[in-house]
C-alpha positions in Angstrom: 161.7 112.4 135.8 163.6 111.4 139.0 161.8 113.9 141.2 159.0 111.7 142.4 158.6 110.8 146.1 157.2 107.3 146.3 155.7 106.9 149.8 153.1 104.8 151.6 152.3 104.6 155.3 149.4 102.1 155.0 147.7 99.5 152.7 144.5 101.5 152.7 145.2 105.2 152.0 143.9 106.6 148.7 145.9 104.9 146.0 147.5 107.4 143.6 150.2 105.5 141.7 150.9 101.9 141.1 153.8 99.9 139.5 152.9 97.2 136.9 154.5 94.9 134.4 152.7 93.8 131.3 152.3 90.0 131.0 154.2 89.8 127.6 156.0 86.6 128.6 153.6 85.3 131.4 153.0 81.6 131.7 152.1 79.3 134.5 155.1 78.1 136.4 155.4 75.2 138.9 156.9 77.4 141.5 154.0 77.5 144.0 151.3 75.2 145.3 148.5 77.0 143.4 150.2 76.8 140.0 151.4 73.2 140.7 147.7 72.2 141.2 146.7 74.1 138.0 149.3 72.2 136.0 148.5 68.9 137.7 144.9 69.2 136.6 146.1 69.4 133.0 144.4 72.8 132.5 145.1 74.0 129.0 147.3 77.1 128.8 145.3 80.1 127.4 146.3 82.0 124.3 148.4 85.2 124.9 145.4 87.3 123.9 143.4 85.9 126.8 146.0 86.9 129.4 146.2 90.3 127.8 142.4 90.8 127.9 142.2 90.1 131.6 145.3 92.3 132.3 143.9 95.2 130.2 140.6 94.9 132.2 142.6 95.4 135.4 144.3 98.5 134.0 141.0 100.0 132.9 139.7 99.5 136.4 142.7 101.1 138.0 142.6 104.1 135.6 138.8 104.5 136.1 139.5 104.6 139.9 141.9 107.5 139.3 145.1 105.5 139.7 148.2 106.5 137.6 149.7 103.3 136.1 153.5 103.0 135.8 155.3 100.1 134.1 158.5 98.3 134.2 160.1 98.6 130.8 161.0 95.8 128.4 159.7 92.6 130.3 162.2 89.8 129.8 161.3 86.4 128.3 163.2 84.5 131.0 161.1 86.2 133.7 157.6 85.0 133.2 156.5 86.0 136.7 157.8 89.5 136.4 154.1 90.5 136.2 153.8 90.1 139.9 155.4 93.4 140.8 154.4 93.2 144.5 157.3 90.9 145.3 160.4 92.6 143.8 160.1 95.9 145.8 158.3 97.5 148.6 157.4 101.2 149.1 157.8 102.4 152.7 157.1 105.8 154.3 160.7 106.7 153.5 161.0 105.4 150.0 161.5 102.2 148.0 163.1 99.0 149.2 164.6 96.5 146.8 163.6 93.1 148.2 165.5 89.8 147.9 163.6 87.2 145.8 163.9 83.6 146.7 163.3 81.7 143.5 166.2 81.5 141.0 163.7 81.9 138.2 162.7 85.3 139.6 166.0 86.9 140.8 166.7 88.7 137.6 163.7 90.9 138.2 165.8 93.2 140.4 167.4 94.9 137.3 164.3 96.5 135.8 163.0 97.5 139.3 166.2 99.2 140.3 166.3 101.0 136.9 162.7 102.2 137.4 163.4 103.7 140.8 166.7 105.3 139.7 164.8 107.0 136.9 161.7 108.1 138.8 162.8 108.9 142.4 166.6 109.0 142.4 167.0 105.4 143.6 165.9 103.0 146.3 165.9 103.9 150.0 167.2 100.5 151.2 168.3 97.1 149.7 167.4 93.8 151.4 170.7 92.0 152.0 169.9 89.5 154.8 168.1 86.3 153.8 165.1 86.6 151.5 162.0 88.8 151.6 159.2 89.3 149.1 156.6 92.0 149.0 153.7 89.6 149.2 154.6 88.9 152.8 154.8 92.6 153.9 151.7 94.3 155.2 151.9 98.0 156.2 148.7 97.9 158.1 148.5 101.5 159.2 151.0 104.2 160.3 153.0 102.6 163.1 151.9 99.0 162.6 153.7 96.4 160.4 153.0 92.7 159.8 155.5 90.5 158.0 154.9 86.8 157.3 157.7 84.4 156.7 157.7 80.8 155.6 161.4 80.2 155.6 161.5 80.3 151.8 160.0 83.2 149.9 160.6 85.2 153.0 162.9 83.8 155.8 163.3 85.0 159.3 166.6 86.9 158.6 165.0 88.8 155.7 161.9 89.6 157.8 164.0 90.8 160.8 166.1 93.1 158.7 163.1 94.8 157.1 161.2 95.0 160.4 164.3 96.6 162.0 164.1 99.6 159.6 160.6 100.3 160.8 161.3 99.6 164.4 164.1 102.1 164.3 161.5 104.7 163.3 159.3 103.8 166.3 156.9 101.4 164.6 155.5 98.2 166.1 156.3 95.2 163.9 155.2 91.6 164.2 156.9 88.6 162.4 154.6 85.7 161.8 155.7 82.2 160.7 153.4 80.3 158.4 153.6 77.1 156.2 155.3 77.6 152.8 152.3 75.8 151.2 150.5 79.2 151.3 153.3 81.0 149.2 152.9 84.5 150.7 151.0 86.0 153.6 148.7 87.9 151.2 147.1 84.6 150.3 145.9 84.5 153.9 145.5 88.1 154.9 144.9 91.4 153.1 143.8 94.9 154.3 140.7 96.2 152.6 139.9 99.4 154.4 141.0 101.2 157.5 141.2 98.7 160.4 139.4 96.1 158.3 141.0 93.0 156.7 140.2 89.7 155.0 141.7 86.8 156.9 141.7 83.0 156.5 141.0 82.4 160.2 140.9 78.6 160.0 144.6 78.6 159.0 146.0 81.6 160.9 147.4 81.1 164.3 145.2 82.1 167.3 148.0 84.3 168.6 148.1 86.3 165.4 144.3 86.7 165.3 144.4 87.9 168.9 147.2 90.4 168.1 145.2 91.9 165.2 142.0 92.1 167.2 143.8 93.7 170.1 144.8 96.4 167.7 141.2 96.9 166.6 141.6 95.3 163.2 138.3 93.7 162.3 138.6 90.4 160.4 136.3 89.2 157.6 136.6 85.4 157.6 137.7 83.7 154.3 137.5 79.9 153.9 140.6 77.8 153.1 139.1 76.9 149.7 138.5 80.6 148.8 142.0 81.5 150.1 143.6 78.9 147.8 141.7 80.5 144.9 143.4 83.9 145.9 140.2 85.4 147.2 142.1 87.2 150.0 144.4 88.7 147.4 142.7 92.0 146.8 143.8 95.6 146.3 142.4 98.3 148.6 142.0 101.5 146.5 141.2 103.7 149.4 137.9 105.6 149.7 136.1 102.4 150.8 136.8 100.8 147.4 138.4 97.4 146.7 139.6 95.8 143.5 138.9 92.0 143.5 138.7 89.0 141.3 135.2 88.3 139.8 135.4 84.6 140.8 135.7 85.5 144.5 131.9 85.7 144.8 131.6 84.9 148.6 134.4 87.3 149.5 133.0 90.0 147.3 129.5 89.6 148.9 131.1 89.9 152.3 133.0 93.0 151.4 129.8 94.6 150.0 128.0 93.7 153.3 130.6 95.9 155.0 129.5 98.8 152.8 132.6 98.7 150.6 132.4 99.3 146.8 133.8 96.2 145.1 135.1 96.5 141.6 135.3 92.8 140.5 137.1 91.9 137.3 138.0 88.6 135.6 141.5 87.5 136.8 141.3 83.7 137.1 144.0 83.2 134.4 146.5 84.9 136.7 145.2 83.5 140.0 145.6 80.0 138.6 149.3 80.8 138.3 149.5 81.8 142.0 148.9 85.5 142.1 146.0 87.9 142.1 145.5 91.6 141.9 147.5 92.3 145.1 150.4 90.4 143.7 150.2 92.2 140.4 150.3 95.7 141.8 153.0 97.6 143.8 151.5 100.8 145.2 153.9 103.6 144.7 152.0 106.4 146.4 149.0 106.6 148.7 147.6 109.5 150.6 148.8 109.4 154.2 146.4 108.2 156.9 
C-alpha cells in the first residue's frame, strides 16, 4: 500500500483524502484554555456513545462529500487527544512532515503517525527537530504562500522557522506570526474557507497580519472573539466552494452562506468543548492542486 503520494499545495483545493483517528479514548483534558473553561464550569462528561455519534456524523459528512477517510490504527488509552490528527503531522507539496508536539501528554502520538506514513507512502518527507510545531498553527494558504502562527508553546519560533525554511527553499513566501498562547493554535483565530477567502478573528489579530493578508488579496470574514473561543473559525474547506462546520457556529455559518458557499453543518460541540473542532480533527492527505 506504500505507493500513495500525499500532497497538498493549499487549504482549499478539492479534498480527496483525510487522516482521522477514532475517539475511542477521548476525554476532555485541561491542556488548553477552552477545555479548562469547560471543566471549570463543571460540565458533565458525556457518555462514550455521545462522542461516537458526533464523530460518526462527521465521517458521514466527509464520505458524502467524496472524501476518502483513512485512520490511525489502534488509538492508545494514554493518548486521549490523538483524535486531533491535525497537530501530529502536516502534508506539504513534497510529502508528509512529522511535527513536534509540545504537551508531554501528546508526544506519544508520533508513533502511529510515522507508522501510517511508512505503510502508505514510504515514509515522511521531513521530521521537525527544532523546537516545537503543531499542525493547527500551519496554514498553506495557496501555492507559494504560507502562514505559521507561534505562541512560544504549542509552536515556538524555532519550530516555526525550521518548517518555514523548507518552504522558502522552494521559493515560497512564508510569514511567522506570534500570538498569545491563550488561543492554543492559529486555527482558532484564522482558517481558509475557499480560494482567497478566510475566517478571521479581526478583533484579536494584529493589524500588521491583517494588512499582510489583504495585500495578498485574501478576503477576511470577521469572527467575534466569543465565536472564536467556541471554535467557530475552526472549519474544514472541502474545495468546490464547500465548507464543513460545527452546527453551533450559527453566525459564522450564516456569513459563509452569504458568500455563496455551501455549508455542511454538523453537531460537534462535544469536541469543541475539549478545545478542537473539525479542522483539528482532520489532516488532509491529498487535495487537487490549485
